[in-house]
N, C-alpha and C positions, 0 to 999 in steps of 0.2 A: 546345455544352456548354462551360461554364466549366472551366478547369484548376483542380484542387484546390490550395489553398494549401499551402505546406510546413508541416510540423507536427513537434512534438517531444513525446514522452511523458516525464514526469519523476517519479521517485520519490525524495523527500528523506528518507533514513533517518538515524537517529542516528549511525551509523558509516559508511555508504556512500551515495553519491549515484549513481543510475543514470538514464541517458537513452536513449531508444529513438527511432529515426527509421524510419518505414515504408519498406520496401525496402532498408534497410541493417542493421536490427537494433540491438543495443545498441551505442551509440557511446561511452558513458561508463560506467565502473564504478570509482569512485574514492572515497577517504576523504572524508567530509563535514567538511572543515576549512577554516578561513580561511587566507589566505596574504598576507604572511608570518606565520608562527606555526603553532601546532597547536591552536587553540581550536576546539571543536566547537559551531557555532552552533545546531544542532538537537539537543535532548536530551530523552529520555524522551517522544518524540512531540510536542514543542513547539518552535516556532522562538523561541528565547530571545534571539537577536541578529539582527533583521531586516536591519540594515545590513551586518553581516558576511556574512549569507546572500546578500544582493544582490551584494556584491563577489565572493564565491565563484562564484556562478552566472555573473556577467559574465565572469570569468576562464575558466571552463570552457566556456561556450557561445557567446561572442560571435562566434567564427570560424564557427560553424554557422548564424548568422543573418545577414540582410542588410537594409539599409534599403530595398531595392527589392523584397524578398519577405518581408515581415514574417510570422513564423510563428504558427501556432496552437499553444498549449500545452495539454496535459491533465496535471494534477498530481494525484497521489494524496494524500488527506488522511485523518486519523484520523476515526473516527465520533464519538468522544467528544472534545469540545473543538474540533470541526471548524470552527466559525464563526471563532474567533480565528485558527486556523491558516490558513484560506482567505484571510483578509485579509492576513496576514503574507506568505503565499506570493505573492499578487498584487503586493504592494508590492515584494518582492524581485526579481520578474521585470520590473518596470517599465523598468529601464535597458536591457533588451533590445528594447524597443519592440514588444511582441507585438501581433499583430492581434487576438487574443482569448485569454483564459485561462479554461479550464474546469477544474473539479475533479471528482474521482470518489472516493467513500469507498473506503478500502483494501479493505474487505470485498468490495465489488462488483468492484473491480479484480482481486482474487485469483480470484474465481469466473469472471470473463471470461477471465483469462489461463490458467486451468486448463481452460477449455472445459466447465465444469460445467453440468449441467441445473438451471437456476434456477427452473423452473416448479414445482418441489416444494421443501419446506423443506430447507434446507442448513445444516449446522453447520461453521464454519470456525475453525481455530485458527492464529494467526500468531505464531510464536516468533521474535521479533526479538532484536537485540543488547542493547537497553536497555528493551524494552517487549514484553510478551506480551499479546495480545488474543484474545478469543473472540467470535464473532458468530453470530447466527442470521439467515438470509435467507429470505424467503418471496416468491415471484414477483419475485425480484431486488432487493427492498427489505429493508433491515436492520430487523428487528423487536426485536432485543435485542443488547446489546453490553456486554462487561465487559473490564476491563483491570487489569493489575498492573504497577508500575514495576520489573519484574525481567526480565532477559533473559540470553542466553548469555554476555555480557561480565561478568556478575555471578557466574558459576560459580566456585566455589572452596571453601574450608573452610566458609564461612557458607551458601552456596547450592549445593546439589547438583543434578544432573540430575533425580533423583527428586523433589526439592523443587519444581523448576520444573514438572514434570509434575503434581505434586499441586496446584499453584496453578491449572493449567488445569482439572483435574478438579473442583476446588472451585468455579470459576466456572461450569462447566457444571451442576453440581449446584444452584447458586443459581438458574440460569435455569429448571431443571425445577421447582423449588419455587415460583417466583413466577409462572410461566406458567400461566394458567388456561384456556388453549386447548391443543390437542394439538400445536401447531406445534413446540415445542422437542423433545418426545419423538419426533415423527415424524422430525425432523432427525437426532436421535441414532441412531435405528434405521437410517438410511441410512449412518451412519458419519461419521467426522470427516475433513474435508479439511484436511490439514496443510501449512502454508506457512511461509516465513521461513527464515533461515539455521539456526535450531535444528532444523529438520526434517531437516537433513543429518546430525545426530548419530545414529549407528546405533541407540542404545538408545531414542531418543525415541518412534518409532511403536509399538514393542512395549510400552513402559511405559504409554503413554497408552491403548492398546487394553485392557491388563489393568485399568487403573483404571476405565475407563468401560464395560467389557464390550461393546465394539463394534468394528467394523472401522475401521482408520485408513488413509487413502489419502494418501500423500505425493505432492504434485504434482511434475511434472518441473521441474528447475532451480528449486527452491522459493524461493531467495533472490532471484530475478528475476521471479517470477510476477506481482507487482503492476505492475511497469512494462510487462510484456507485456499485461496487461489494460488498462492505460491506453492503450496503443498500439492495442488493438482498438477502444476507444471513439473514439480519435482518427480512425481510418480512417472510421468512420461519420459523424463530425462534418465531416470535410473534404469529404464528398460532399453535405452539407446546403447549401441555398441561403443560409442566414444566414451560413455561414462562407465559402462560395465567392464570394458576391457582395458582402457588406457585413459590418462588424464585428457580432459578436453582442452583444446588450445584457445 
């Protein structure tokens, strides 16, 4: 039996970058900033500075990689705008000489990290620092996704916690109106799986439950659930022959 290749799960957030290594757990949880300087190369769910992102990742991760044991990466990516993001992420990781780079939609990563039952419709709300997203999954695949460029870092006089929760409720309502199948409604009846740093705000679950008239389930350590889900997928990929024996295409 071949020895599984080393692997790193990666979640590039607008404010925090997290990396997870199987057997070791979270090895990085740091600001997503270039160095020197304090520029944020990932903003509102988009990699706006691929070169800066590459420098940042090389600085953070090069000591965890080796030319003799090139790692497999699994990177979380947004559902909307994911094609451009995936290409930018792969380009940013190139200097680390990865054996393979796989991507997983953030929605699926959250479900995996939470250990949720994905055989039934599932409603996920991800309250990030610069981006809030809502997803419906069915059999593990995303069937609907909405986003708003608001997050917990925008909270202040102009944006209140109630306003952020109202934005989530509005996106869910839009899903229900446009879905001509019972999927979205079935997912809502199961309750909302709440993730992201915003889920740590004490009022968020209660407010969201009141707006949507359903149960709200906050996942454990919601700010890191996506990278844990990416690590779950990584564990299965490392056992696959295409990863253990030769580069994945």
